[in-house]
C-alpha positions as CSV (number, residue, x, y, z in Angstrom):
1,M,-0.7,-13.4,-1.8
2,T,-2.7,-10.0,-1.9
3,L,-3.9,-7.4,-4.4
4,S,-1.7,-4.2,-4.9
5,I,-2.1,-1.7,-7.5
6,L,0.0,1.2,-8.7
7,W,-1.6,3.7,-11.0
8,R,-1.3,7.2,-12.5
9,S,-4.5,9.5,-12.6
10,E,-5.4,13.0,-11.8
11,G,-1.7,13.9,-12.5
12,R,0.1,11.9,-9.9
13,L,0.8,8.3,-8.7
14,H,-1.1,6.3,-6.3
15,L,-0.6,3.0,-4.4
16,A,-3.4,0.9,-2.9
17,S,-3.8,-2.6,-1.5
18,D,-6.0,-4.7,0.7
19,S,-5.0,-5.6,4.2
20,R,-5.0,-9.4,4.4
21,I,-1.9,-11.4,5.5
22,S,-2.3,-15.2,4.9
23,F,-0.3,-17.7,7.0
24,A,0.1,-21.1,5.3
25,G,-2.1,-23.5,7.1
26,S,-2.8,-21.2,10.0
27,G,-5.5,-18.8,8.7
28,A,-5.2,-15.1,8.0
29,T,-5.4,-11.7,9.6
30,D,-6.6,-8.2,8.2
31,I,-4.0,-5.9,9.8
32,G,-1.3,-6.3,7.2
33,V,0.7,-3.2,6.5
34,K,1.2,-3.2,2.7
35,V,1.4,0.4,1.5
36,M,4.4,2.1,3.2
37,R,6.5,5.2,3.1
38,L,10.2,4.8,2.3
39,P,12.3,7.9,3.2
40,I,15.3,8.5,1.1
41,R,18.2,10.9,1.4
42,V,21.0,10.7,-1.1
43,R,24.3,12.7,-0.7
44,G,26.7,13.5,-3.5
45,T,30.5,13.9,-3.4
46,E,30.8,17.8,-3.4
47,L,30.9,19.8,-0.1
48,D,28.5,22.5,0.8
49,Q,29.1,25.7,2.8
50,L,29.1,23.6,6.0
51,D,31.6,21.1,4.7
52,Q,28.8,18.5,4.4
53,H,28.4,16.4,1.4
54,N,25.7,17.9,-0.9
55,I,22.1,16.4,-0.9
56,L,21.1,15.2,-4.3
57,L,17.6,13.9,-3.2
58,D,15.6,14.2,-0.1
59,A,12.3,12.7,-0.6
60,T,9.7,10.0,0.6
61,Y,9.0,7.1,-1.8
62,G,6.1,4.7,-1.8
63,F,6.4,0.9,-1.5
64,S,3.9,-1.8,-1.8
65,Y,4.2,-5.6,-2.2
66,A,2.4,-8.9,-3.0
67,G,3.5,-12.1,-1.6
68,S,5.7,-13.1,1.4
69,L,5.4,-10.7,4.4
70,V,8.8,-12.0,5.7
71,N,10.7,-11.4,2.6
72,A,9.1,-8.0,1.7
73,A,9.4,-6.7,5.3
74,T,13.0,-7.8,5.8
75,F,13.9,-6.1,2.6
76,K,11.9,-2.9,3.4
77,H,13.5,-2.5,6.8
78,L,17.0,-3.0,5.5
79,I,16.7,-0.6,2.6
80,E,15.1,2.0,4.9
81,D,18.2,2.0,7.1
82,L,20.4,2.2,4.0
83,L,18.6,4.9,2.1
84,I,18.1,7.3,4.9
85,D,21.7,8.5,4.4
86,I,23.5,7.0,1.4
87,Q,26.1,8.5,-1.0
88,Y,25.9,8.5,-4.8
89,I,29.4,8.3,-6.2
90,P,29.4,8.4,-10.0
91,A,30.4,11.8,-11.3
92,D,29.5,10.9,-15.0
93,E,26.0,9.5,-14.5
94,P,23.5,11.7,-12.8
95,L,21.3,10.4,-10.0
96,S,17.9,9.1,-11.3
97,F,15.1,7.0,-10.3
98,I,16.4,4.2,-12.5
99,E,19.7,4.2,-10.6
100,I,17.9,4.0,-7.3
101,C,15.9,1.0,-8.6
102,R,19.2,-0.8,-9.6
103,F,20.4,-0.3,-6.1
104,L,17.2,-1.6,-4.6
105,G,17.3,-4.6,-7.0
106,R,20.7,-5.6,-5.7
107,Y,19.6,-5.6,-2.1
108,S,16.2,-7.3,-2.8
109,E,18.4,-10.2,-4.3
110,L,20.5,-10.5,-1.2
111,V,17.6,-10.7,1.2
112,S,15.4,-12.9,-1.0
113,T,18.2,-15.4,-1.6
114,E,18.5,-16.0,2.1
115,I,14.8,-16.0,2.7
116,M,14.0,-18.3,-0.2
117,S,16.6,-20.7,0.9
118,R,14.5,-21.4,4.0
119,L,10.9,-20.8,2.9
120,A,11.1,-21.9,-0.9
121,E,7.9,-20.8,-2.7
122,N,6.4,-19.5,0.5
123,G,8.9,-16.7,0.5
124,A,8.1,-15.4,-3.0
125,Y,7.0,-11.9,-3.7
126,T,7.0,-9.0,-5.9
127,F,6.8,-5.2,-5.3
128,F,6.3,-1.7,-6.5
129,I,8.5,1.2,-5.9
130,A,7.3,4.8,-6.7
131,G,8.9,8.2,-6.1
132,W,10.5,11.5,-7.4
133,C,13.1,11.3,-10.1
134,P,15.7,14.0,-9.7
135,L,16.8,13.6,-13.2
136,I,13.6,14.2,-15.1
137,K,11.9,16.1,-12.3
138,N,8.8,13.9,-12.2
139,L,7.2,11.0,-10.3
140,R,8.1,7.5,-11.6
141,G,7.1,4.0,-10.8
142,A,8.6,0.5,-11.3
143,R,7.5,-3.1,-10.8
144,F,10.1,-5.5,-9.5
145,H,10.2,-9.2,-10.5
146,L,12.2,-11.7,-8.4
147,R,13.1,-15.2,-9.8
148,Q,15.2,-18.1,-8.6
149,E,18.2,-19.2,-10.6
150,S,20.6,-21.9,-9.3
151,G,19.7,-21.2,-5.6
152,K,19.9,-17.4,-6.0
153,T,17.4,-14.7,-6.4
154,V,17.6,-12.5,-9.5
155,A,15.8,-9.2,-9.5
156,T,14.7,-7.4,-12.6
157,F,12.5,-4.2,-12.8
158,E,10.5,-2.3,-15.4
159,E,9.2,1.2,-15.4
160,I,5.4,1.3,-15.5
161,V,2.5,3.8,-15.5
162,E,4.3,6.3,-17.3
163,N,1.2,7.8,-18.8
164,D,-2.0,9.1,-17.1
165,G,-4.8,6.7,-17.0
166,T,-2.7,3.5,-16.7
167,Y,-2.3,1.0,-13.9
168,V,-0.7,-2.4,-12.9
169,A,-2.1,-4.8,-10.4
170,L,-0.1,-7.6,-8.5
171,G,-1.0,-10.5,-6.5
172,S,-3.7,-13.3,-6.3
173,G,-6.5,-10.8,-6.7
174,A,-5.0,-9.2,-9.8
175,P,-6.9,-11.2,-12.5
176,E,-10.3,-10.4,-10.8
177,F,-9.4,-6.8,-10.4
178,I,-8.3,-6.5,-14.1
179,Q,-11.5,-8.2,-15.3
180,L,-13.6,-5.8,-13.3
181,M,-11.7,-2.7,-14.4
182,R,-11.9,-3.8,-18.1
183,D,-14.6,-1.1,-19.1
184,R,-13.8,1.4,-16.5
185,P,-11.7,4.5,-17.0
186,V,-8.6,4.6,-14.6
187,S,-9.3,7.2,-11.9
188,W,-8.8,7.5,-8.2
189,H,-12.5,6.7,-7.6
190,N,-12.8,3.7,-10.0
191,I,-9.6,2.0,-8.9
192,L,-10.6,2.2,-5.2
193,L,-14.2,1.2,-5.8
194,T,-12.9,-1.8,-7.9
195,L,-10.4,-2.9,-5.1
196,N,-13.2,-2.6,-2.6
197,Q,-15.3,-4.7,-4.8
198,V,-12.7,-7.5,-5.0
199,I,-12.4,-7.5,-1.2
200,D,-16.2,-7.4,-0.5
201,E,-16.8,-10.3,-3.1
202,E,-14.8,-12.6,-0.9
203,K,-14.1,-14.8,-4.0
204,I,-10.3,-14.8,-3.4
205,P,-9.4,-16.0,0.1
206,T,-6.1,-14.3,0.2
207,V,-7.6,-10.8,-0.4
208,G,-9.6,-9.1,2.3
209,G,-9.8,-6.5,5.0
210,D,-9.7,-2.8,4.4
211,I,-8.4,-0.7,1.6
212,Q,-4.9,0.8,2.2
213,Y,-4.0,3.9,0.1
214,G,-1.2,6.4,-0.3
215,S,-0.3,9.1,-2.8
216,F,2.2,11.9,-3.3
217,N,1.8,15.6,-2.3
218,R,2.8,18.6,-4.3
219,L,6.4,18.4,-3.1
220,G,6.6,14.7,-4.5
221,N,6.6,13.1,-1.1
222,F,4.6,9.9,-0.4
223,S,2.3,9.4,2.6
224,A,-0.3,6.7,3.4
225,S,-3.8,7.3,4.5
226,G,-6.5,5.6,6.5
227,L,-10.0,5.0,5.1
228,V,-13.4,6.5,6.1
229,R,-15.8,3.9,4.6
230,V,-19.2,5.6,4.0
231,S,-22.2,3.2,3.2
232,N,-26.0,3.3,3.5
233,E,-27.2,0.6,5.9
234,R,-30.6,-0.9,6.6
235,A,-31.8,-3.4,9.3
236,V,-35.1,-5.0,10.4
237,I,-35.3,-6.1,14.0
238,N,-38.5,-7.7,15.3
239,G,-40.5,-6.1,12.5
240,Q,-39.0,-2.6,13.2
241,T,-37.0,-1.0,10.3
242,F,-33.9,0.9,11.0
243,G,-32.5,3.0,8.2
244,P,-31.5,3.5,5.5
245,S,-28.8,5.4,7.4
246,E,-25.4,6.8,6.3
247,Q,-22.8,5.0,8.4
248,R,-19.0,5.9,8.6
249,I,-16.3,3.4,9.6
250,M,-13.0,5.0,10.1
251,K,-10.1,2.5,10.0
252,Y,-6.3,2.7,9.7
253,R,-4.3,-0.4,8.7
254,G,-7.3,-2.5,9.8
255,F,-7.5,-0.9,13.2
256,H,-10.3,1.3,14.7
257,L,-7.8,3.8,16.1
258,Y,-10.4,5.9,18.1
259,N,-12.9,3.4,19.2
260,D,-11.5,3.0,22.8
261,W,-9.7,6.4,22.9
262,S,-10.3,8.6,25.9
263,P,-8.5,11.6,27.4
264,E,-8.3,9.9,30.6
265,S,-6.3,6.9,29.5
266,D,-4.6,8.1,26.4
267,R,-2.0,10.8,26.1
268,F,-1.4,10.7,22.5
269,W,-3.8,11.4,19.6
270,P,-2.8,9.5,16.5
271,S,-3.5,11.8,13.5
272,P,-2.8,10.1,10.1
273,N,-4.3,11.3,7.0
274,F,-7.7,9.8,6.0
275,I,-9.5,9.5,2.7
276,E,-13.2,9.2,2.3
277,I,-15.0,6.9,-0.2
278,S,-18.7,6.0,-0.6
279,V,-19.0,2.2,-1.1
280,P,-21.9,-0.5,-1.1
281,S,-22.8,-2.1,2.1
282,N,-20.8,-5.1,3.0
283,R,-21.0,-7.8,5.6
284,E,-18.9,-6.1,8.2
285,S,-20.7,-2.7,7.9
286,N,-24.1,-4.3,7.9
287,D,-23.3,-6.4,10.9
288,R,-22.1,-3.4,12.8
289,F,-25.3,-1.5,11.9
290,I,-27.5,-4.3,13.0
291,E,-25.6,-4.6,16.3
292,D,-26.1,-0.8,16.8
293,S,-29.8,-1.0,15.8
294,R,-30.4,-3.8,18.2
295,K,-29.0,-1.8,21.0
296,L,-31.4,1.0,20.2
297,F,-34.3,-1.4,19.9
298,N,-33.5,-2.9,23.3
299,H,-33.4,0.4,24.9
300,S,-36.6,1.6,23.3
């Protein structure tokens, strides 16, 4: 499974998750893409000055999931193609976030029914959708539940995190996350620190890797961000103490984008957004500092 969280704080919606993908009987990798953008453009039935159907909504939603990568990714790629230029027909019912969720539910059923017929319980998943509602002019979020009935998937959804200071967590790491958050106010800082704690504790084998995060800008569009992990590290090598030293690890979707980058061999500079968060030392950051310190020791 995984750990994914949707919450509302500081006046906006946020999505976050870990980065681990588990393969039944074949280990795991920590480069899973779990917090994603979902571009959406909905046209109406009226013609504008250029004889084009009018645009009712042009926005970027957020998507995150817990469970089967195959099921979630297939669904996400399908709806991304469909939603980039889709027409809303009803004249008596204004377009809303709820109407979009109903559409998504229908297609999640079609995809999941086929996947589950092959993978059974290994194909199960659930997901979050968040985005701008053109009806009430605000950001809204929903959790989708997919269950099996008579060989077919039935999707239902519920609107969540309607008020500031609320969150919902999904996946195998959710019980541990909820326990740790029990006495903590819901804020950007506390949610991410608690997610980082669940990852670093390594109590849950299916939760690991790096934090993935995304949120909405002032125009109501979602974007994902990389993480600058700031920690204080200390190492002792042959009696010599190195640190404490502030160390920064910059990663995006589990990758060190810039470690091997050079103007001689690379013609493109990836430039995603990054957030910075101060966290306790963990095994990866400490091992990295020990390795760097050992190089300094050997050259001294």
